[in-house]
Kinemage of the C-alpha trace (Angstrom):
@kinemage 1
@onewidth
@group {chain A} dominant
@subgroup {mainchain}
@vectorlist {calphas} color= white
{ca unk a 1} P -16.250 9.574 16.247
{ca unk a 2} L -13.282 7.276 15.541
{ca unk a 3} L -13.150 8.216 11.851
{ca unk a 4} L -12.854 11.896 12.817
{ca unk a 5} L -10.009 11.000 15.166
{ca unk a 6} L -8.120 9.200 12.388
{ca unk a 7} L -8.594 11.830 9.654
{ca unk a 8} L -5.755 14.101 8.611
{ca unk a 9} L -6.507 17.804 8.617
{ca unk a 10} L -4.548 20.382 6.590
{ca unk a 11} L -1.995 20.893 9.359
{ca unk a 12} L -1.279 17.170 9.538
{ca unk a 13} L -1.109 16.892 5.762
{ca unk a 14} L 1.464 19.714 5.622
{ca unk a 15} L 3.570 18.044 8.344
{ca unk a 16} L 3.210 14.764 6.491
{ca unk a 17} L 4.580 16.378 3.348
{ca unk a 18} L 7.473 18.082 5.175
{ca unk a 19} L 8.621 14.776 6.680
{ca unk a 20} L 8.704 12.675 3.533
{ca unk a 21} L 12.485 12.328 3.818
{ca unk a 22} L 12.174 10.862 7.307
{ca unk a 23} L 9.562 8.381 6.122
{ca unk a 24} L 11.887 7.323 3.321
{ca unk a 25} L 14.889 6.985 5.660
{ca unk a 26} L 12.960 4.928 8.227
{ca unk a 27} L 11.503 2.809 5.452
{ca unk a 28} L 14.897 2.004 3.966
{ca unk a 29} L 16.347 1.219 7.416
{ca unk a 30} L 13.452 -1.105 8.244
{ca unk a 31} L 13.690 -2.835 4.865
{ca unk a 32} L 17.433 -3.410 5.338
{ca unk a 33} L 16.843 -4.735 8.864
{ca unk a 34} L 14.108 -6.983 7.483
{ca unk a 35} L 16.413 -8.370 4.800
{ca unk a 36} L 19.141 -8.951 7.394
{ca unk a 37} L 16.642 -10.670 9.692
{ca unk a 38} L 15.512 -12.971 6.868
{ca unk a 39} L 19.129 -13.649 5.883
{ca unk a 40} L 20.127 -14.531 9.451
{ca unk a 41} L 16.891 -16.150 10.613
{ca unk a 42} L 18.510 -18.287 13.303
{ca unk a 43} L 20.155 -15.286 14.958
{ca unk a 44} L 16.982 -13.259 14.599
{ca unk a 45} L 14.995 -16.054 16.246
{ca unk a 46} L 17.421 -16.365 19.156
{ca unk a 47} L 17.595 -12.595 19.668
{ca unk a 48} L 13.779 -12.324 19.532
{ca unk a 49} L 13.267 -15.142 22.045
{ca unk a 50} L 15.942 -13.693 24.342
{ca unk a 51} L 14.330 -10.233 24.189
{ca unk a 52} L 10.946 -11.775 24.911
{ca unk a 53} L 12.478 -13.558 27.910
{ca unk a 54} L 13.980 -10.292 29.146
{ca unk a 55} L 10.677 -8.429 28.823
{ca unk a 56} L 8.764 -11.211 30.563
{ca unk a 57} L 11.289 -11.303 33.405
{ca unk a 58} L 11.207 -7.506 33.760
{ca unk a 59} L 7.386 -7.557 33.691
{ca unk a 60} L 7.390 -10.237 36.384
{ca unk a 61} L 9.630 -8.088 38.556
{ca unk a 62} L 7.283 -5.111 38.148
{ca unk a 63} L 4.220 -7.240 38.972
{ca unk a 64} L 6.041 -8.696 41.993
{ca unk a 65} L 6.859 -5.205 43.309
{ca unk a 66} L 3.227 -4.179 42.724
{ca unk a 67} L 2.052 -7.326 44.518
{ca unk a 68} L 4.250 -6.715 47.551
{ca unk a 69} L 3.433 -3.010 47.821
{ca unk a 70} L -0.213 -2.686 46.793
{ca unk a 71} L -1.897 -6.092 46.916
{ca unk a 72} L -0.504 -7.244 50.268
{ca unk a 73} L -3.659 -6.035 52.043
{ca unk a 74} L -6.020 -8.049 49.831
{ca unk a 75} L -5.612 -11.744 50.484
{ca unk a 76} L -7.267 -12.961 47.256
{ca unk a 77} L -5.709 -10.284 45.069
{ca unk a 78} L -2.311 -10.847 46.642
{ca unk a 79} L -2.125 -14.523 45.705
{ca unk a 80} L -3.474 -13.978 42.191
{ca unk a 81} L -0.905 -11.255 41.517
{ca unk a 82} L 1.834 -13.281 43.164
{ca unk a 83} L 0.967 -16.131 40.781
{ca unk a 84} L 1.126 -13.742 37.794
{ca unk a 85} L 4.504 -12.450 38.932
{ca unk a 86} L 5.881 -15.959 39.429
{ca unk a 87} L 4.621 -17.064 36.012
{ca unk a 88} L 6.227 -14.076 34.266
{ca unk a 89} L 9.492 -14.553 36.151
{ca unk a 90} L 9.686 -18.310 35.521
{ca unk a 91} L 8.902 -18.085 31.801
{ca unk a 92} L 11.331 -15.166 31.459
{ca unk a 93} L 14.132 -17.120 33.138
{ca unk a 94} L 13.419 -20.205 31.001
{ca unk a 95} L 13.577 -18.179 27.781
{ca unk a 96} L 16.716 -16.337 28.892
{ca unk a 97} L 18.498 -19.529 29.944
{ca unk a 98} L 17.595 -21.568 26.880
{ca unk a 99} L 16.334 -19.581 23.902
{ca unk a 100} L 16.609 -22.629 21.602
{ca unk a 101} L 14.075 -24.625 23.615
{ca unk a 102} L 12.005 -21.466 23.995
{ca unk a 103} L 11.910 -21.067 20.218
{ca unk a 104} L 10.714 -24.672 19.893
{ca unk a 105} L 7.788 -24.013 22.245
{ca unk a 106} L 6.911 -20.660 20.708
{ca unk a 107} L 7.058 -22.103 17.177
{ca unk a 108} L 4.688 -24.897 18.170
{ca unk a 109} L 2.258 -22.368 19.660
{ca unk a 110} L 2.584 -20.229 16.517
{ca unk a 111} L 1.800 -23.225 14.289
{ca unk a 112} L -1.181 -24.216 16.436
{ca unk a 113} L -2.401 -20.606 16.402
{ca unk a 114} L -2.271 -20.349 12.603
{ca unk a 115} L -3.956 -23.730 12.234
{ca unk a 116} L -6.770 -22.732 14.592
{ca unk a 117} L -7.220 -19.178 13.280
{ca unk a 118} L -7.192 -20.496 9.698
{ca unk a 119} L -10.028 -22.902 10.470
{ca unk a 120} L -11.985 -20.148 12.257
{ca unk a 121} L -11.515 -17.750 9.325
{ca unk a 122} L -12.592 -20.374 6.785
{ca unk a 123} L -15.731 -21.249 8.754
{ca unk a 124} L -16.550 -17.582 9.391
{ca unk a 125} L -16.091 -16.683 5.718
{ca unk a 126} L -18.265 -19.597 4.580
{ca unk a 127} L -21.025 -18.846 7.098
{ca unk a 128} L -21.127 -15.040 6.889
{ca unk a 129} L -20.491 -14.690 3.130
{ca unk a 130} L -19.952 -10.947 3.454
{ca unk a 131} L -19.296 -8.942 0.280
{ca unk a 132} L -16.142 -10.232 -1.389
{ca unk a 133} L -16.072 -13.087 1.135
{ca unk a 134} L -13.698 -14.983 -1.127
{ca unk a 135} L -10.835 -12.844 0.197
{ca unk a 136} L -11.700 -13.798 3.764
{ca unk a 137} L -11.829 -17.423 2.692
{ca unk a 138} L -8.453 -17.039 0.969
{ca unk a 139} L -7.025 -15.435 4.119
{ca unk a 140} L -8.252 -18.417 6.149
{ca unk a 141} L -6.762 -20.901 3.707
{ca unk a 142} L -3.384 -19.108 3.808
{ca unk a 143} L -3.432 -19.089 7.628
{ca unk a 144} L -4.376 -22.772 7.712
{ca unk a 145} L -1.578 -23.647 5.278
{ca unk a 146} L 0.932 -21.638 7.344
{ca unk a 147} L -0.099 -23.585 10.433
{ca unk a 148} L 0.205 -26.911 8.615
{ca unk a 149} L 3.620 -25.994 7.174
{ca unk a 150} L 4.947 -24.834 10.552
{ca unk a 151} L 3.701 -27.902 12.415
{ca unk a 152} L 4.741 -30.344 9.669
{ca unk a 153} L 8.341 -29.159 9.903
{ca unk a 154} L 8.328 -28.684 13.691
{ca unk a 155} L 10.671 -28.808 15.661
{ca unk a 156} L 13.250 -28.465 12.865
{ca unk a 157} L 11.661 -25.183 11.758
{ca unk a 158} L 11.908 -23.674 15.233
{ca unk a 159} L 15.216 -21.915 14.673
{ca unk a 160} L 14.115 -20.042 11.566
{ca unk a 161} L 10.331 -19.519 11.602
{ca unk a 162} L 10.287 -16.739 14.219
{ca unk a 163} L 13.233 -14.954 12.580
{ca unk a 164} L 11.600 -15.306 9.169
{ca unk a 165} L 8.325 -13.823 10.412
{ca unk a 166} L 10.121 -10.955 12.179
{ca unk a 167} L 12.157 -10.236 9.032
{ca unk a 168} L 9.121 -10.269 6.752
{ca unk a 169} L 7.256 -7.963 9.135
{ca unk a 170} L 10.198 -5.528 9.301
{ca unk a 171} L 10.585 -5.535 5.519
{ca unk a 172} L 6.921 -4.797 4.813
{ca unk a 173} L 6.769 -2.187 7.577
{ca unk a 174} L 9.684 -0.498 5.831
{ca unk a 175} L 7.914 -0.843 2.493
{ca unk a 176} L 4.861 0.916 3.975
{ca unk a 177} L 7.100 3.794 5.138
{ca unk a 178} L 8.671 4.082 1.686
{ca unk a 179} L 5.221 4.170 0.064
{ca unk a 180} L 4.107 6.769 2.627
{ca unk a 181} L 7.158 8.892 1.745
{ca unk a 182} L 6.243 8.765 -1.929
{ca unk a 183} L 2.678 9.819 -1.083
{ca unk a 184} L 4.029 12.573 1.201
{ca unk a 185} L 6.089 14.039 -1.613
{ca unk a 186} L 2.903 14.434 -3.662
{ca unk a 187} L 1.312 16.375 -0.781
{ca unk a 188} L 3.967 19.115 -0.717
């Protein structure tokens, strides 16, 4: 069922081919933004943490409104949702007021995440030994090394790690668009 949903039919392939210029334009823009983000990692980190703080604060406000309008009749649900709203609002305010300290906390969590997920991937690859399991093992080793590198240089790395990751992601997203545009030109 899902594979049928994801397949391109002739109509989609034709539209894909007609829009190759847009794919190329978006790809180049994203690659430039990615390079700028990597070049100015500290600014990218601070902007990312500030935006995260804004979105968390806004989400907390929405949950608070929902809590006061919908959940007020349900005593248990009211307090749970009120707690969610308060948590979102508090974390949002903390990140907005001090994005440097926010980046330190987020970088630590990111390092711990990569360390943990790397260990899980290594163990899973070794136990399951699926076809070509060496790639899964390699993926786990890379994740583990990323976690070790982040935590070994923490908190000094806090002002550039998030910006670096955002920049790399933007660059390779742009690269994917550029490659899609080249494939789209072959469809026409």
